[in-house]
MITOR-392792 format. One record per residue: x, y, z of N, C-alpha, C in turn; residue in one letter. Coordinates in steps of 0.05 Angstrom, whole numbers, padded with zeros to 5 digits, always signed. Layout:
BEGIN
XYZXYZXYZA;...
This chain:
BEGIN
+02706+01872+02254+02690+01888+02239+02662+01887+02249M;+02648+01911+02249+02620+01911+02255+02605+01922+02234K;+02584+01907+02224+02569+01914+02200+02539+01919+02209F;+02525+01940+02199+02497+01941+02203+02484+01938+02178M;+02464+01918+02178+02449+01912+02154+02421+01925+02158L;+02412+01941+02138+02386+01955+02141+02367+01944+02120D;+02346+01928+02126+02327+01920+02106+02308+01941+02102A;+02305+01957+02082+02291+01982+02079+02262+01976+02084G;+02249+01998+02098+02222+01998+02104+02216+01978+02126H;+02189+01969+02124+02178+01950+02145+02154+01941+02134G;+02137+01923+02149+02116+01909+02137+02094+01931+02136Y;+02091+01953+02152+02071+01975+02151+02082+02001+02141N;+02109+02005+02142+02118+02030+02130+02116+02033+02101T;+02110+02056+02090+02106+02058+02060+02132+02052+02046A;+02131+02035+02025+02155+02029+02012+02145+02022+01985G;+02164+02011+01969+02155+02001+01941+02140+01975+01944K;+02128+01969+01924+02113+01941+01921+02110+01935+01892R;+02105+01906+01888+02101+01901+01862+02071+01907+01854T;+02066+01906+01828+02037+01912+01819+02018+01891+01831I;+02028+01868+01836+02011+01848+01847+02014+01845+01877D;+02027+01864+01893+02020+01866+01921+02046+01858+01937G;+02067+01848+01928+02091+01840+01943+02102+01867+01956M;+02105+01866+01981+02117+01891+01994+02148+01891+01992R;+02159+01917+01995+02192+01916+01991+02204+01900+02015E;+02190+01905+02038+02204+01893+02062+02204+01864+02060Y;+02182+01851+02048+02185+01822+02044+02210+01813+02031E;+02219+01826+02014+02245+01821+01999+02270+01830+02013F;+02271+01856+02023+02296+01865+02035+02303+01850+02061T;+02285+01841+02074+02291+01826+02100+02302+01802+02094R;+02294+01788+02072+02305+01762+02067+02334+01763+02058K;+02340+01786+02040+02368+01791+02029+02385+01796+02056V;+02374+01810+02074+02389+01819+02098+02398+01794+02113A;+02377+01775+02118+02382+01751+02132+02402+01734+02118A;+02401+01731+02092+02419+01714+02077+02448+01726+02081F;+02449+01752+02079+02476+01766+02080+02488+01761+02109A;+02472+01766+02129+02480+01760+02157+02492+01731+02160R;+02478+01714+02151+02489+01685+02151+02512+01680+02136D;+02517+01691+02115+02540+01689+02099+02563+01701+02112M;+02560+01725+02127+02583+01742+02140+02590+01724+02165L;+02576+01707+02176+02584+01693+02198+02607+01674+02191T;+02612+01666+02166+02634+01650+02159+02660+01667+02159S;+02661+01689+02165+02687+01707+02167+02697+01711+02196Y;+02720+01715+02199+02732+01720+02226+02728+01748+02235Q;+02724+01752+02261+02722+01773+02272+02700+01794+02260N;+02678+01782+02256+02656+01800+02243+02632+01796+02260V;+02618+01823+02267+02595+01824+02281+02574+01836+02263T;+02551+01827+02263+02528+01836+02243+02504+01848+02263V;+02495+01871+02258+02473+01882+02272+02452+01884+02251Y;+02425+01884+02258+02401+01892+02240+02392+01921+02249F;+02386+01937+02229+02373+01962+02238+02343+01959+02239A;+02333+01940+02224+02305+01934+02223+02294+01913+02244H;+02273+01909+02246+02258+01888+02263+02231+01877+02249S;+02226+01851+02253+02203+01838+02244+02181+01844+02261D;+02186+01852+02288+02167+01857+02308+02152+01884+02305D;+02165+01907+02293+02156+01931+02292+02170+01947+02267R;+02158+01965+02259+02173+01983+02236+02187+02003+02252D;+02215+02003+02246+02235+02020+02261+02239+02045+02246V;+02234+02069+02257+02237+02095+02246+02265+02099+02236P;+02271+02114+02217+02297+02118+02203+02316+02130+02224L;+02306+02148+02242+02323+02162+02260+02333+02142+02282Q;+02316+02123+02289+02324+02103+02306+02343+02085+02295E;+02342+02079+02269+02360+02062+02257+02389+02075+02254R;+02391+02099+02247+02417+02111+02246+02430+02118+02274T;+02411+02126+02295+02422+02129+02319+02436+02102+02330N;+02422+02081+02325+02434+02054+02333+02460+02050+02321A;+02460+02057+02294+02488+02051+02282+02509+02068+02292A;+02503+02093+02300+02525+02111+02311+02531+02102+02338N;+02512+02095+02354+02516+02086+02380+02534+02061+02383T;+02529+02042+02367+02545+02017+02367+02570+02024+02353L;+02574+02048+02339+02600+02052+02326+02607+02031+02303N;+02590+02023+02288+02594+02002+02266+02611+02012+02246V;+02624+01996+02233+02645+02002+02215+02633+02014+02185D;+02609+01998+02179+02594+02004+02152+02567+01998+02157T;+02551+02014+02142+02522+02013+02143+02511+02007+02114Y;+02497+01986+02112+02488+01977+02083+02458+01976+02084V;+02444+01993+02070+02416+01996+02069+02405+01981+02044S;+02388+01960+02046+02379+01944+02024+02350+01951+02015I;+02349+01959+01989+02319+01967+01981+02314+01954+01952H;+02290+01959+01942+02282+01952+01916+02270+01978+01907A;+02271+01979+01878+02265+02006+01866+02237+02002+01855N;+02225+02025+01845+02199+02024+01831+02196+02047+01812A;+02182+02047+01792+02175+02067+01774+02146+02069+01764Y;+02130+02086+01774+02101+02089+01765+02086+02070+01782G;+02061+02065+01773+02045+02048+01786+02034+02026+01768S;+02044+02021+01745+02035+01997+01729+02064+01982+01718T;+02060+01960+01709+02086+01944+01699+02095+01961+01677W;+02122+01965+01676+02137+01978+01654+02163+01966+01652N;+02180+01979+01637+02204+01969+01628+02229+01982+01642D;+02225+01998+01664+02245+02010+01680+02259+01985+01693A;+02286+01986+01691+02301+01962+01702+02330+01968+01713N;+02338+01948+01727+02370+01951+01732+02376+01956+01763G;+02401+01955+01767+02412+01957+01795+02427+01986+01798I;+02423+01998+01818+02436+02024+01824+02441+02023+01855E;+02466+02037+01859+02478+02039+01890+02479+02068+01894T;+02475+02077+01916+02473+02107+01925+02494+02111+01948Y;+02508+02134+01946+02525+02144+01970+02516+02173+01973V;+02524+02184+01996+02515+02214+02005+02530+02229+01985Y;+02520+02254+01981+02530+02275+01962+02556+02282+01971T;+02567+02281+01997+02593+02292+01999+02611+02267+02012T;+02607+02244+02003+02619+02219+02015+02649+02219+02007N;+02666+02204+02025+02694+02201+02018+02699+02177+02004H;+02724+02174+01996+02733+02154+01976+02727+02124+01987Q;+02729+02118+02013+02724+02092+02020+02694+02082+02013E;+02677+02102+02021+02650+02098+02015+02642+02092+01985T;+02654+02109+01969+02648+02104+01941+02661+02078+01930Y;+02683+02072+01940+02697+02046+01930+02679+02022+01940Q;+02666+02023+01964+02651+02000+01972+02626+02000+01955L;+02613+02025+01950+02592+02026+01933+02596+02014+01906A;+02619+02020+01892+02626+02010+01869+02628+01979+01869Q;+02640+01971+01889+02643+01938+01894+02615+01926+01896K;+02599+01937+01909+02571+01925+01913+02555+01928+01887V;+02560+01950+01872+02547+01951+01846+02555+01933+01826Q;+02581+01929+01825+02594+01910+01806+02586+01884+01813N;+02587+01874+01838+02580+01848+01847+02549+01844+01841N;+02534+01862+01845+02506+01858+01841+02499+01854+01811M;+02512+01868+01794+02508+01865+01764+02521+01836+01755V;+02541+01833+01764+02554+01806+01757+02539+01781+01767S;+02531+01782+01793+02517+01756+01800+02486+01757+01792L;+02474+01779+01788+02444+01779+01780+02442+01777+01750T;+02458+01791+01734+02457+01793+01706+02439+01815+01697G;+02430+01833+01719+02414+01856+01712+02432+01879+01700L;+02420+01899+01689+02432+01919+01679+02444+01941+01699R;+02468+01950+01695+02477+01969+01714+02467+01998+01708S;+02456+02011+01731+02449+02041+01728+02471+02057+01742R;+02492+02044+01754+02513+02060+01762+02511+02067+01791G;+02532+02077+01802+02534+02091+01830+02524+02118+01828V;+02507+02127+01845+02495+02155+01845+02498+02167+01874K;+02491+02192+01874+02492+02206+01900+02463+02214+01906T;+02456+02215+01931+02431+02223+01941+02430+02231+01971A;+02409+02246+01977+02408+02260+02004+02389+02241+02023N;+02392+02217+02020+02376+02197+02036+02385+02201+02066F;+02367+02198+02085+02369+02199+02114+02395+02179+02123H;+02391+02154+02114+02412+02132+02125+02438+02139+02116V;+02441+02155+02094+02467+02162+02083+02478+02186+02096L;+02459+02206+02100+02466+02229+02113+02471+02230+02143R;+02457+02215+02157+02455+02215+02186+02474+02194+02202E;+02491+02181+02185+02508+02160+02196+02535+02169+02198T;+02550+02163+02219+02577+02171+02222+02600+02153+02209N;+02591+02135+02194+02610+02116+02182+02603+02112+02153M;+02622+02097+02135+02612+02094+02108+02585+02082+02108P;+02567+02091+02091+02540+02080+02087+02532+02081+02060A;+02521+02060+02050+02512+02058+02025+02484+02047+02023I;+02467+02053+02001+02440+02043+01998+02441+02032+01970L;+02434+02004+01968+02432+01993+01944+02404+01985+01935V;+02395+01993+01911+02369+01983+01898+02372+01960+01882E;+02360+01935+01889+02367+01910+01877+02346+01904+01857C;+02336+01925+01837+02320+01920+01815+02294+01931+01820G;+02276+01931+01800+02250+01946+01799+02229+01928+01804F;+02212+01936+01827+02189+01919+01833+02165+01922+01813M;+02165+01943+01795+02148+01949+01774+02156+01940+01747T;+02179+01924+01749+02185+01908+01722+02176+01881+01727N;+02162+01867+01711+02150+01842+01715+02170+01819+01718R;+02192+01818+01704+02214+01799+01704+02227+01803+01731N;+02237+01829+01739+02254+01833+01760+02237+01828+01788E;+02212+01835+01788+02193+01830+01810+02192+01798+01815A;+02189+01783+01792+02188+01756+01793+02214+01743+01805G;+02239+01754+01798+02262+01749+01809+02263+01750+01840L;+02252+01773+01849+02254+01780+01875+02240+01762+01895M;+02223+01749+01882+02205+01729+01899+02219+01702+01903R;+02243+01700+01891+02256+01674+01893+02283+01675+01914T;+02285+01651+01927+02307+01649+01943+02335+01653+01928D;+02333+01641+01904+02361+01644+01889+02369+01672+01885D;+02348+01689+01878+02355+01717+01870+02363+01730+01898Y;+02346+01726+01918+02354+01739+01944+02382+01732+01953Q;+02391+01708+01950+02415+01698+01957+02437+01711+01941R;+02431+01716+01914+02452+01728+01897+02457+01756+01906K;+02434+01771+01913+02438+01799+01922+02454+01798+01948C;+02448+01781+01967+02460+01778+01991+02492+01774+01987A;+02496+01754+01971+02526+01746+01963+02541+01769+01952Q;+02528+01786+01935+02540+01809+01923+02548+01828+01945A;+02533+01834+01964+02540+01852+01987+02561+01839+02002I;+02560+01815+02008+02581+01801+02027+02608+01803+02010V;+02605+01797+01982+02633+01796+01969+02645+01823+01969N;+02628+01844+01967+02641+01873+01967+02651+01878+01996A;+02637+01871+02014+02648+01875+02043+02674+01860+02048L;+02675+01836+02041+02700+01822+02043+02721+01831+02028A;+02718+01840+02004+02741+01853+01988+02749+01879+01997A;+02730+01896+02005+02735+01924+02018+02752+01921+02043Q;+02745+01903+02060+02758+01902+02088+02775+01879+02090Y;+02783+01866+02070+02802+01845+02069+02792+01822+02093N;+02767+01815+02092+02759+01795+02111+02769+01767+02109L;+02775+01752+02127+02786+01729+02124+02768+01704+02134T;+02765+01683+02118+02744+01662+02120+02753+01649+02147K;+02736+01640+02162+02743+01621+02184+02751+01596+02176K;+02771+01583+02188+02781+01559+02182+02764+01535+02190Q;+02755+01516+02174+02739+01495+02179+02755+01473+02196T;+02747+01468+02220+02765+01450+02234+02767+01423+02223P;+02790+01410+02224+02793+01381+02209+02773+01361+02224P;+02766+01345+02210+02747+01321+02223+02767+01306+02241T;+02760+01303+02267+02778+01289+02284+02778+01258+02278P;+02803+01247+02278+02806+01216+02272+02795+01203+02295K;+02781+01179+02289+02772+01162+02314+02797+01153+02329P;+02793+01151+02355+02817+01143+02373+02824+01115+02367P;+02850+01110+02369+02863+01082+02364+02856+01064+02388T;+02842+01042+02383+02834+01027+02408+02860+01017+02421P;+02857+01013+02447+02879+01003+02463+02882+00971+02456N;+02907+00960+02453+02907+00933+02449+02900+00917+02476P;+02890+00895+02472+02882+00877+02494+02907+00871+02511P;+02902+00868+02537+02925+00863+02554+02939+00836+02549S;+02919+00816+02542+02932+00792+02535+02923+00782+02505N;+02940+00792+02486+02934+00788+02456+02930+00759+02452P;+02911+00750+02434+02911+00721+02428+02936+00715+02411P;+02946+00690+02411+02968+00682+02398+02963+00686+02366P;+02986+00692+02352+02979+00694+02322+02969+00668+02308P;+02953+00674+02289+02945+00650+02275+02962+00641+02256V;+02970+00615+02253+02992+00607+02235+02981+00605+02207R;+02997+00615+02188+02986+00616+02159+02997+00593+02146S;+03014+00576+02159+03028+00555+02142+03007+00528+02142D;+03007+00515+02120+02991+00489+02119+03010+00466+02114L;+03002+00443+02121+03015+00419+02116+03000+00403+02093F;+03010+00405+02070+02999+00391+02046+03007+00364+02042R;+02992+00347+02036+03000+00320+02029+02998+00314+02000V;+03025+00312+01987+03025+00305+01959+03028+00276+01954Q;+03013+00266+01934+03008+00237+01928+03019+00229+01901A;+03033+00245+01887+03043+00239+01859+03046+00266+01844G;+03063+00263+01823+03072+00284+01806+03074+00273+01779A;+03065+00285+01758+03067+00273+01729+03071+00298+01710F;+03083+00288+01688+03087+00307+01664+03062+00310+01649S;+03044+00291+01647+03021+00290+01629+02995+00293+01648E;+02980+00311+01641+02954+00316+01658+02937+00290+01659K;+02937+00276+01637+02919+00254+01636+02925+00230+01656S;+02954+00229+01661+02962+00210+01682+02958+00220+01708N;+02958+00246+01713+02952+00257+01739+02920+00255+01747A;+02902+00256+01723+02876+00254+01726+02867+00224+01734D;+02883+00204+01721+02878+00177+01724+02884+00170+01753A;+02908+00185+01764+02915+00178+01791+02895+00189+01811H;+02883+00214+01806+02863+00222+01822+02838+00203+01822V;+02831+00194+01802+02807+00174+01801+02813+00150+01817T;+02837+00139+01815+02845+00116+01831+02845+00122+01862K;+02855+00144+01868+02854+00152+01898+02826+00154+01907L;+02810+00167+01892+02782+00170+01900+02767+00143+01904K;+02774+00124+01886+02763+00096+01888+02773+00083+01912S;+02795+00094+01924+02804+00080+01950+02797+00097+01973D;+02777+00119+01968+02767+00131+01991+02778+00156+02000G;+02801+00166+01982+02816+00190+01989+02806+00213+01971F;+02804+00238+01983+02799+00263+01968+02824+00272+01954E;+02823+00279+01929+02846+00288+01914+02839+00305+01890A;+02859+00324+01883+02855+00339+01859+02881+00347+01847F;+02881+00354+01823+02905+00362+01809+02911+00392+01808V;+02935+00399+01814+02945+00426+01811+02971+00428+01794F;+02978+00449+01783+03002+00449+01765+03020+00472+01772S;+03047+00469+01775+03066+00489+01777+03091+00480+01758D;+03081+00471+01734+03101+00460+01714+03098+00432+01711G;+03092+00418+01735+03083+00391+01733+03056+00388+01743L;+03045+00366+01737+03016+00363+01744+03018+00345+01769Y;+03011+00359+01794+03015+00344+01817+02991+00339+01830K;+02987+00318+01845+02963+00309+01859+02964+00313+01886V;+02946+00330+01899+02943+00334+01928+02920+00319+01939Q;+02926+00308+01964+02906+00289+01975+02896+00301+02002A;+02907+00327+02009+02895+00338+02032+02914+00361+02041G;+02902+00377+02060+02918+00402+02070+02910+00406+02099A;+02930+00408+02117+02921+00409+02148+02935+00431+02161F;+02923+00443+02181+02936+00462+02198+02955+00451+02218S;+02950+00426+02222+02968+00409+02243+02983+00390+02230E;+03006+00385+02235+03023+00366+02222+03014+00340+02227R;+03006+00335+02253+03000+00308+02259+02977+00295+02242K;+02959+00313+02233+02937+00303+02215+02948+00295+02190N;+02968+00313+02177+02978+00306+02153+02995+00282+02154A;+03009+00277+02176+03025+00252+02180+03006+00226+02180E;+02982+00229+02191+02963+00207+02193+02954+00200+02165A;+02949+00222+02148+02940+00216+02123+02960+00201+02105L;+02988+00213+02105+03010+00200+02094+03013+00171+02099V;+03009+00164+02125+03010+00135+02134+02988+00118+02122A;+02964+00128+02120+02942+00117+02108+02949+00111+02079R;+02956+00133+02065+02962+00128+02036+02986+00108+02032L;+03005+00106+02048+03028+00086+02043+03015+00061+02049K;+02997+00057+02069+02986+00032+02072+02970+00018+02049A;+02960+00036+02031+02946+00029+02009+02965+00026+01985K;+02992+00032+01987+03011+00029+01967+03018+00055+01953G;+03010+00077+01961+03015+00102+01947+03041+00113+01958Y;+03054+00129+01943+03077+00145+01954+03067+00171+01962Q;+03073+00179+01983+03062+00207+01993+03083+00219+02013A;+03080+00247+02014+03098+00261+02033+03085+00289+02036F;+03099+00303+02057+03087+00327+02066+03101+00351+02056I;+03086+00371+02043+03097+00399+02035+03084+00419+02054L;+03100+00437+02062+03094+00462+02078+03094+00487+02061T;+03077+00507+02066+03075+00535+02054+03101+00549+02061D;
């Protein structure tokens, strides 16, 4: 699908403006830019601009470009005004040409409904008009008025990124619904590569220990007294329980060290033996 977005007017072309001096193009160009960025998230979509920040593009040049590029839809973005002072005129309205076909009206209705839903402003409905960009284009073309620059509240909204994004999102939502656009799939995050195992892996670490037990008692007080005696003879010992109160005097990763401790304990008159995990 090929879409042309038209930010109404230009920096120097006569257009609407707020009572305190904000020009219509300052608002419409930002809505168009946000809409273009949002449309890039859909598959098989190309977006063109009818306007330019470098110069004010005449209306005939805008519609000629759309016809030459044979775009599928033309969306002109504007802001409304009433009178030359702050007043209560308010709301959103969308225009189609006076003799438009059903597809154009359906798109206009979708834009209108999305605008009202996302901005919360009053709906002024879908209307017909003999505007140049609607009359001189060979494809479905709509013009949306995104609020009144002479309404103090709506003019304040138009200055904000949040409102500009809402207007852009409304247009994009309508285009996506009208033309059954499909979102691009986000590629999955690649998994880090599995490192190759070393050619000569180290030998596995043994988890078994050789524990030296130097007594077992049914009463903890007896086990504690035995630990005291062992310590007085220069051995490290502590009590652990698995139903009985057992006295452990050491634990070693190599059996020969455990056997050496058992020999020393027996030389001092203690009974000792080796347990393995």
